[in-house]
C-alpha positions in Angstrom: 42.9 -0.6 14.0 40.4 -1.4 11.2 37.0 -2.4 12.4 34.0 -3.5 10.4 30.7 -1.6 10.3 27.9 -4.1 10.3 24.2 -4.0 10.0 22.8 -4.3 13.5 20.4 -7.0 14.7 17.1 -6.2 13.0 13.8 -6.2 14.8 11.9 -9.4 15.2 10.1 -10.5 12.0 12.3 -8.2 9.9 14.7 -10.1 7.7 16.3 -7.4 5.7 16.6 -3.6 5.3 17.4 -1.1 2.6 20.3 1.4 3.0 19.1 5.0 2.6 21.8 7.7 2.4 25.3 7.6 3.8 26.0 10.6 5.9 29.8 10.2 5.5 32.1 9.5 2.6 35.4 7.5 2.4 38.1 9.5 4.1 35.9 11.5 6.3 36.2 11.4 10.1 33.4 10.3 12.4 32.9 10.5 16.1 31.7 7.7 18.3 27.9 7.3 18.2 27.6 9.6 15.2 24.8 8.3 12.8 26.5 6.9 9.7 23.4 5.8 7.7 19.7 5.2 8.0 18.3 1.7 7.3 14.7 1.4 6.1 12.8 -1.7 7.2 9.3 -2.6 6.5 8.3 -1.1 9.8 10.6 1.8 10.8 13.8 3.6 9.8 16.8 2.7 12.0 19.9 4.8 12.6 23.3 3.1 12.5 25.7 4.9 14.9 29.5 4.6 14.6 30.9 2.1 17.1 34.0 4.2 17.6 35.7 7.4 16.4 37.9 7.2 13.4 38.0 7.6 9.6 35.9 5.8 7.0 38.3 3.8 4.9 35.8 1.8 2.7 32.1 1.8 1.9 31.1 -1.7 0.8 27.3 -1.4 0.4 25.9 1.6 -1.4 22.7 3.6 -1.1 19.6 1.7 -2.0 21.2 -1.8 -1.5 19.3 -4.5 0.4 21.3 -5.8 3.4 20.8 -8.3 6.2 21.7 -8.4 9.9 25.4 -8.8 10.5 26.4 -7.9 6.9 29.6 -5.7 6.7 28.7 -2.5 4.9 31.8 -0.3 5.7 35.2 -0.2 7.4 36.5 2.2 10.0 40.1 3.0 10.9 40.1 4.0 14.6 43.8 4.9 14.5 43.4 7.5 11.7 42.8 11.2 12.1 40.6 13.5 10.1 43.7 14.7 8.2 44.3 11.2 6.9 42.4 10.8 3.7 42.2 7.0 3.0 41.9 6.1 -0.6 38.6 4.5 -1.6 39.0 0.7 -1.7 38.7 -0.9 -5.1 35.4 -2.8 -5.5 34.9 -5.7 -7.8 31.4 -4.5 -8.7 30.5 -1.4 -10.6 30.0 1.7 -8.6 26.5 3.2 -8.9 26.2 6.7 -10.1 26.8 9.3 -7.4 23.7 11.1 -6.2 23.4 14.3 -4.2 23.8 13.6 -0.5 20.5 15.2 0.2 18.5 13.1 -2.3 17.2 9.6 -1.6 18.2 7.1 -4.3 14.6 6.8 -5.7 14.3 10.6 -5.8 17.7 10.9 -7.6 16.7 8.3 -10.1 13.3 9.9 -11.0 15.0 13.3 -11.2 17.6 12.0 -13.6 15.0 10.4 -15.8 12.9 13.5 -15.9 15.7 16.1 -16.2 14.8 17.7 -12.8 17.4 19.9 -11.2 17.6 18.6 -7.6 19.2 21.9 -6.5 15.7 23.4 -7.2 13.8 20.8 -5.2 13.0 21.4 -1.6 13.2 18.2 0.5 10.4 17.3 2.9 12.2 14.3 4.4 14.3 14.2 7.6 17.2 16.7 7.7 15.8 18.2 4.4 16.4 15.0 2.4 14.7 15.0 -1.0 12.0 12.2 -1.3 10.6 10.8 -4.5 7.3 12.6 -3.8 9.2 16.0 -3.8 10.6 15.2 -7.2 7.3 14.0 -8.6 5.7 17.3 -7.5 8.3 19.4 -9.3 7.6 20.2 -13.0 10.1 18.3 -15.0 12.2 19.8 -17.8 10.9 17.2 -20.3 11.5 17.8 -24.1 8.5 19.0 -25.9 8.9 16.6 -28.8 7.5 13.0 -28.2 10.3 10.8 -26.7 10.6 7.2 -25.6 12.8 6.8 -22.5 15.6 4.4 -22.8 15.3 3.2 -19.3 12.7 0.5 -18.6 11.8 2.2 -15.4 10.0 5.0 -17.1 8.3 5.5 -20.4 7.2 8.8 -21.8 5.3 8.7 -25.0 3.8 11.9 -26.3 1.4 13.4 -23.8 0.8 10.2 -21.9 3.7 9.8 -19.5 4.1 6.7 -17.3 6.5 6.1 -14.4 7.6 2.9 -12.7 9.2 3.2 -9.3 9.8 0.5 -6.7 7.6 0.3 -3.6 9.2 1.3 -0.4 9.6 -1.4 2.2 6.8 0.1 4.3 4.4 0.2 1.4 5.3 -3.5 0.6 4.6 -4.4 4.2 1.3 -2.5 4.3 0.2 -4.3 1.1 1.1 -7.7 2.6 -0.7 -7.0 5.8 -3.9 -5.8 4.1 -4.0 -8.9 1.9 -3.3 -11.0 5.0 -6.1 -9.3 6.9 -8.6 -9.9 4.1 -7.5 -13.4 3.5 -7.5 -14.6 7.1 -10.2 -12.6 8.7 -14.0 -12.8 8.2 -14.4 -9.0 8.0 -17.8 -7.4 8.4 -18.5 -3.7 9.1 -21.3 -2.2 11.1 -22.3 1.5 10.9 -23.8 4.1 13.1 -23.9 7.9 13.4 -23.1 10.1 16.4 -24.1 13.6 17.2 -20.9 15.4 17.9 -22.5 18.5 19.4 -21.9 17.5 23.1 -18.2 16.8 22.5 -17.9 20.0 20.5 -19.6 22.1 23.2 -17.4 20.6 25.9 -14.2 21.1 23.8 -15.1 24.7 23.0 -15.8 25.5 26.6 -12.5 24.2 28.0 -10.1 24.2 25.1 -8.3 27.4 26.1 -8.0 26.4 29.7 -6.9 22.9 28.7 -4.1 24.1 26.4 -2.9 26.6 29.0 -2.9 23.9 31.7 -1.5 21.0 29.8 0.5 22.7 26.9 -1.4 20.7 24.2 -4.5 21.4 22.2 -7.7 19.5 23.1 -8.6 17.5 20.0 -11.4 15.0 19.3 -9.3 11.8 19.2 -8.8 11.7 22.9 -12.6 11.5 23.4 -12.8 8.7 20.8 -10.0 6.8 22.6 -11.8 7.1 25.9 -15.2 6.2 24.4 -13.6 3.1 22.7 -12.0 1.9 25.9 -15.3 2.3 27.8 -17.0 0.1 25.1 -14.2 -2.5 25.1 -14.5 -2.9 28.9 -18.2 -3.8 28.4 -17.4 -6.2 25.5 -13.9 -7.7 26.1 -14.2 -10.0 23.1 -13.7 -6.9 20.8 -10.4 -6.3 22.5 -9.3 -9.9 22.1 -7.4 -11.7 19.4 -7.2 -15.2 17.8 -4.0 -17.2 18.2 -4.3 -20.5 16.4 -7.2 -22.2 18.0 -7.1 -20.0 21.1 -8.8 -16.8 22.0 -6.5 -14.4 23.8 -8.4 -11.9 26.0 -6.3 -8.9 26.8 -6.5 -7.4 30.2 -5.0 -4.1 29.0 -6.0 -1.6 26.3 -3.2 -0.7 23.8 -4.9 1.5 21.2 -3.4 2.0 17.8 -3.8 5.4 16.2 -3.5 5.5 12.4 -1.3 8.4 11.3 -0.2 9.4 7.8 3.5 9.9 7.2 5.8 10.7 4.3 6.6 7.0 4.2 3.0 5.9 4.3 0.4 4.9 6.9 1.7 4.0 10.3 -0.1 2.9 13.5 1.7 3.8 16.7 0.4 2.4 19.9 -1.0 4.2 23.0 0.0 1.6 25.7 -2.3 1.2 28.7 -4.5 3.9 27.3 -7.1 3.3 29.9 -4.7 4.7 32.5 -4.1 7.9 30.4 -5.9 11.2 30.9 -7.2 13.2 28.0 -4.1 15.4 28.2 -1.8 12.3 28.2 -3.5 11.0 25.1 -3.3 14.3 23.2 0.4 14.7 24.1 1.3 11.2 23.0 -0.6 11.5 19.7 1.1 14.8 19.0 4.5 13.2 19.7 3.7 10.3 17.5 2.6 12.7 14.7 5.9 14.6 15.0 8.0 11.4 15.0 6.1 10.1 12.0 6.7 13.3 10.0 10.4 13.1 10.8 10.7 9.4 10.3 11.8 8.9 13.9 9.2 6.4 15.1 10.8 3.5 17.0 9.9 -0.1 16.5 8.4 -0.3 20.0 6.1 2.6 19.0 4.5 0.4 16.3 4.5 -3.0 18.0 1.5 -4.7 19.5 -1.9 -3.1 19.9 -5.3 -4.6 20.9 -7.6 -2.2 19.0 -7.2 0.5 16.4 -8.8 3.8 15.4 -8.4 5.5 12.1 -9.7 8.9 11.1 -10.6 9.2 7.4 -12.5 12.4 8.2 -9.2 14.2 8.2 -9.2 13.9 4.5 -12.9 14.5 4.0 -14.1 10.9 4.0 -17.8 10.5 4.7 -17.9 6.7 4.9 -15.5 3.8 4.7 -14.9 0.2 5.7 -11.6 0.2 7.6 -9.5 -3.0 7.4 -8.5 -4.8 10.6 -4.8 -4.5 11.6 -3.8 -8.2 12.4 -3.7 -9.8 14.9 -6.3 -7.4 16.3 -10.0 -8.3 15.8 -11.6 -4.9 15.3 -11.0 -1.3 14.2 -13.0 1.9 14.5 -13.3 4.3 11.6 -14.0 8.0 12.2 -15.3 10.2 9.4 -16.0 13.8 8.5 -18.4 15.7 10.7 -21.2 17.5 8.7 -24.2 19.4 9.6 -27.2 17.2 8.7 -30.9 17.2 9.5 -32.0 14.9 12.3 -35.2 14.4 14.2 -35.2 15.3 17.9 -38.4 15.2 19.9 -40.5 15.1 16.7 -38.8 18.1 15.2 -36.2 18.4 12.4 -33.0 20.1 13.5 -29.5 20.6 12.2 -26.8 18.8 14.1 -23.0 18.1 13.4 -23.2 14.4 12.6 -20.4 11.8 12.0 -20.7 8.3 10.6 -18.9 5.7 12.6 -17.8 2.3 11.2 -16.6 -0.7 13.2 -15.0 -3.5 11.2 -14.7 -6.7 13.1 -13.6 -10.3 12.6 -16.8 -12.4 12.6 -14.8 -15.5 13.4 -14.5 -14.1 17.0 -17.0 -11.3 17.3 -20.7 -11.8 16.7 -22.9 -9.1 15.2 -24.5 -8.5 18.5 -21.3 -7.6 20.3 -20.1 -5.5 17.3 -23.3 -3.5 17.1 -23.5 -3.0 20.9 -19.9 -1.9 21.0 -20.5 0.8 18.4 -23.7 1.9 20.2 -21.7 2.1 23.5 -19.1 4.3 21.7 -21.9 6.5 20.3 -23.6 6.9 23.7 -20.3 7.9 25.4 -19.6 10.5 22.8 -23.1 11.9 22.9 -22.9 12.2 26.7 -19.2 12.8 27.4 -19.7 13.3 31.1 -20.1 9.5 31.3 -16.5 9.2 30.3 -15.5 11.3 33.4 -17.9 9.5 35.7 -17.1 6.0 34.2 -20.7 5.1 33.9 
């Protein structure tokens, strides 16, 4: 029996997706629930499992095409066996050039335009797939004489090369949300600095026992999550959001943690983070980081959130003004910790200091609440035993 392979129902607010790389060819056998192709949306990458065992008889939509929910993209013969090699169906539209199975369409396109041998490129994507970033990092075998590329997608003139590549759906969505945030929120940022010595001392004292007991390293983010929650409990408006003309006060603390991934910045959510221990937080963040690297974050991992934390210090940032993640009303920015001179008890001493930034929506949060929230975070970090005693 011939059955149609359709694009599954897409997540709420997602209207279309992009086909990535087919894992099967026409004539190849597949087993039930075997992943046929990945679909990239503006939020996550979804897998499309085979509804039944059989042989692929036709591939209708090719790599890189935009598809919608319910669209037929392939056909499967459940009565055929692996030895039956079905002939490719004739398509009325021109077939795109075949690309190596391990290379994403954008990567193959850039490689072809720059004379890069994909067999010499190591893929950093899931299952070793070659991403466009891998190709761009590979020296291209470009002619030494000045040339002008025939394709409008890339122009190479003399020693001033230019490339034009399409945005990924995630990058498009990030751009849209950032513009939305700046256009719809009255964003202000307040700053403070925190002495990280107490947290560093506590971490150094117990990190080996902590890792042995819980099987995960004790980082700094869990302290910041706990400090932020303690501050949000004191100032609930910072954990609230605006819905039309209403203010929604959230009685729970779902904290978004910004994580870099090969596809761009993602913000998975620690749900009910106030009920999590330091070990629980560290384990969940480590799991999110691994999923983000492999492109396996699920939509539910990225949905919701009442407050976010981003750590620009990972890349060496000393100061920044983070942008709010709608519909949230505030975001905490961490930065690099540096030894700096400070005055304690009338004397100048060197301390590991970090600048903190709290961006907030002034439509909802007044300066007083914003400043006091950041001070509460600072105080909790400079006396971390308060986090344990909940004072």
